[in-house]
N, C-alpha and C positions, 0 to 999 in steps of 0.2 A: 879593776881590770879594764873598764872602758877608757879610763884616763890614759892608760898605756897605749891602747889602740889609737886613740886620738893623737897622742904624741908621736907615735910611730908613723901614722899616716901624714902628719905635718912634716916630719923629717923627709919622708919619701917625696912629698910634693915639693919641698924646698930643693932637694937634689935634682928633681926633674926640671924645675924652673931654672936652676943654675945651668943644667945641661942644654937648655934651649937657647942660651946666650941672649936673654932678653935685655933690653936697656934698663937703666935704673928706674925710670918712671913706670915701665911695664911691670917690672918686678915688684915695685911698691904697690901698684894697683892690685896685682895678683895676691900679694900678702894681705892687703886690706880686705879683699874678698874672702880669703881663707879665714882671717880672724873673725869676720862677721859670721861665717858659717859655724865656727867653733863656739862663738858666743850663743848663737841660737840653739845649738845642740846641748850645750851645758845648761841653758835656761830650761829646756824641756826635761832634761834628766833630773834637775833639782826640783822642778815643779812636780814631776811624777812621784819622786821620793817623798815630798812633803804631803802629797795627797794620800799616800799609802799609810802615813803615820796615823795612829789613833789619837783621839782627843787628849787622852791622858799623857801620851808622849809629847804632844805639842805643848801641853801645860807645863811639863817638867823641863822643857828646854830653857837654858839660862843663856843670856847674851854674854859674849866674851867681855872680860874686864881688862882694862889697860893696866900694865904693871906700874 
């Protein structure tokens, strides 16, 4: 559910930035800032999820394999 909220808020922000008629450089800087915020939020979400896992669940995790 959180991922949809993040995606929806990004869409709204992009539409607002387009509506402000920023230059390409300003738009790029704003998008870079937004991407940084999303990266930090996703880091904390995954970190919290990993900390809530039991040791048995952590041991059972298997890394993905390449086909």
